Backbone as JSON, one array per atom type, in Angstrom:
{
  "sequence": "MSMQWFVVHAYSGFENQVQRALGERIERLGMQEKFGEIMVPVEEVVEMRDGQKRRSERKFFP",
  "N": [[13.72, -6.3, -30.28], [12.03, -4.39, -27.96], [11.26, -4.72, -24.48], [8.04, -4.7, -22.88], [5.86, -3.33, -20.36], [3.49, -5.05, -18.4], [0.52, -5.49, -16.53], [-0.84, -7.82, -14.36], [-3.89, -8.88, -13.18], [-4.65, -10.25, -10.06], [-6.17, -12.32, -7.58], [-6.33, -11.28, -4.17], [-3.74, -12.36, -2.09], [-3.0, -14.46, -3.71], [-0.92, -13.8, -5.31], [1.78, -14.72, -5.47], [1.39, -17.37, -6.27], [0.27, -16.99, -8.8], [2.42, -15.75, -10.06], [4.3, -17.86, -10.04], [2.91, -19.84, -11.54], [2.61, -18.55, -14.01], [5.29, -18.24, -14.77], [6.03, -20.97, -15.03], [4.38, -21.75, -17.12], [5.33, -20.16, -19.22], [7.89, -21.25, -19.52], [7.21, -23.89, -20.27], [6.03, -23.47, -22.75], [8.17, -22.55, -24.11], [8.87, -19.81, -24.35], [10.69, -18.05, -23.21], [12.42, -16.05, -24.16], [10.78, -13.98, -24.85], [9.81, -12.87, -22.59], [10.58, -11.0, -19.68], [11.55, -10.31, -16.41], [9.33, -11.53, -13.95], [7.48, -9.98, -11.62], [6.44, -9.53, -8.21], [5.58, -6.86, -6.44], [7.12, -6.13, -3.41], [7.84, -5.04, -0.06], [10.25, -4.87, 2.52], [9.53, -5.03, 5.9], [9.98, -3.94, 9.22], [8.71, -4.84, 12.25], [7.46, -4.43, 15.59], [6.81, -7.04, 17.73], [5.5, -8.63, 20.47], [7.55, -7.48, 21.97], [9.79, -7.94, 20.44], [11.81, -7.42, 17.54], [10.58, -8.02, 14.34], [11.05, -9.14, 11.07], [9.31, -8.83, 8.05], [7.72, -9.45, 4.88], [5.83, -7.26, 2.95], [3.25, -6.81, 0.67], [3.05, -4.31, -1.81], [1.43, -1.97, -3.84], [1.34, 0.29, -6.57]],
  "CA": [[12.41, -5.95, -29.78], [12.12, -3.93, -26.58], [10.26, -5.3, -23.58], [6.96, -3.82, -22.45], [5.32, -3.61, -19.04], [2.11, -5.48, -18.32], [0.03, -5.72, -15.18], [-1.76, -8.96, -14.32], [-4.78, -8.81, -12.03], [-4.72, -11.51, -9.32], [-6.89, -12.22, -6.31], [-5.49, -10.98, -3.02], [-3.19, -13.54, -1.45], [-2.61, -15.45, -4.71], [0.05, -13.17, -6.2], [2.95, -15.58, -5.69], [0.94, -18.52, -7.04], [0.12, -16.54, -10.18], [3.78, -15.54, -10.56], [4.9, -19.17, -10.27], [2.19, -20.51, -12.63], [2.94, -17.84, -15.25], [6.66, -18.62, -15.1], [6.04, -22.36, -15.49], [3.73, -21.82, -18.44], [6.26, -19.55, -20.18], [8.93, -22.26, -19.77], [6.61, -25.03, -20.97], [5.78, -23.07, -24.13], [9.44, -22.14, -24.71], [8.78, -18.4, -24.71], [11.5, -17.28, -22.26], [13.04, -14.88, -24.79], [9.78, -12.92, -25.02], [9.43, -12.37, -21.27], [11.66, -10.62, -18.77], [11.32, -10.67, -15.01], [7.94, -11.49, -13.46], [7.67, -9.44, -10.28], [5.39, -9.16, -7.28], [6.23, -5.81, -5.65], [7.05, -6.3, -1.96], [8.79, -4.26, 0.71], [10.6, -5.49, 3.79], [9.04, -4.2, 7.0], [10.39, -4.38, 10.55], [7.66, -4.46, 13.2], [7.66, -4.91, 16.95], [5.78, -7.97, 18.18], [5.88, -9.24, 21.75], [8.81, -6.89, 22.41], [10.9, -8.33, 19.56], [11.71, -6.93, 16.16], [10.35, -9.08, 13.36], [11.07, -8.71, 9.67], [8.35, -9.52, 7.19], [7.51, -8.83, 3.58], [4.47, -6.76, 2.75], [3.03, -6.46, -0.72], [2.58, -2.95, -2.04], [1.11, -1.71, -5.23], [1.2, 1.74, -6.81]],
  "C": [[12.54, -5.55, -28.31], [10.99, -4.55, -25.75], [9.23, -4.24, -23.21], [6.51, -4.25, -21.06], [3.87, -4.05, -19.17], [1.76, -5.71, -16.86], [-0.98, -6.85, -15.25], [-2.58, -8.83, -13.05], [-4.85, -10.18, -11.38], [-5.51, -11.27, -8.04], [-5.89, -11.99, -5.18], [-5.04, -12.27, -2.35], [-2.71, -14.6, -2.43], [-1.53, -14.93, -5.64], [1.24, -14.07, -6.5], [2.59, -16.83, -6.48], [0.81, -18.16, -8.51], [1.49, -16.33, -10.8], [4.43, -16.88, -10.92], [4.24, -19.87, -11.46], [2.52, -19.87, -13.98], [4.35, -18.2, -15.7], [6.76, -20.04, -15.64], [5.44, -22.48, -16.88], [4.64, -21.25, -19.53], [7.36, -20.55, -20.54], [8.39, -23.41, -20.61], [6.4, -24.72, -22.45], [7.05, -22.6, -24.84], [9.46, -20.69, -25.15], [9.61, -17.5, -23.8], [12.08, -16.02, -22.88], [12.07, -13.72, -24.96], [9.38, -12.28, -23.7], [10.67, -12.04, -20.47], [11.34, -11.14, -17.39], [9.84, -10.56, -14.68], [8.04, -11.12, -11.99], [6.36, -9.3, -9.52], [6.03, -8.12, -6.38], [6.01, -6.01, -4.14], [8.07, -5.36, -1.31], [9.05, -4.99, 2.02], [10.25, -4.53, 4.91], [9.55, -4.81, 8.31], [9.31, -3.89, 11.51], [8.01, -5.04, 14.57], [6.49, -5.81, 17.32], [6.29, -8.66, 19.44], [7.25, -8.76, 22.23], [10.02, -7.26, 21.56], [10.68, -7.74, 18.18], [11.53, -8.12, 15.23], [10.35, -8.48, 11.97], [10.04, -9.52, 8.9], [8.26, -8.78, 5.87], [6.05, -8.45, 3.44], [4.33, -6.38, 1.28], [2.56, -5.02, -0.82], [2.4, -2.75, -3.53], [0.92, -0.21, -5.42], [-0.25, 2.17, -6.92]]
}
């Protein structure tokens, strides 16, 4: 059986919590073989703050 893509709607700022909760529930129900990777799309950004370069992750969605 091939994997399919699904998009889960989550409130802004709760994406990682939803990812973690979904992963825990999948494990608890023993359904790991039916699910692949659960991803929150992020990009690494380098910004200047107070004259120093700072790396941070920013969420981005298509």
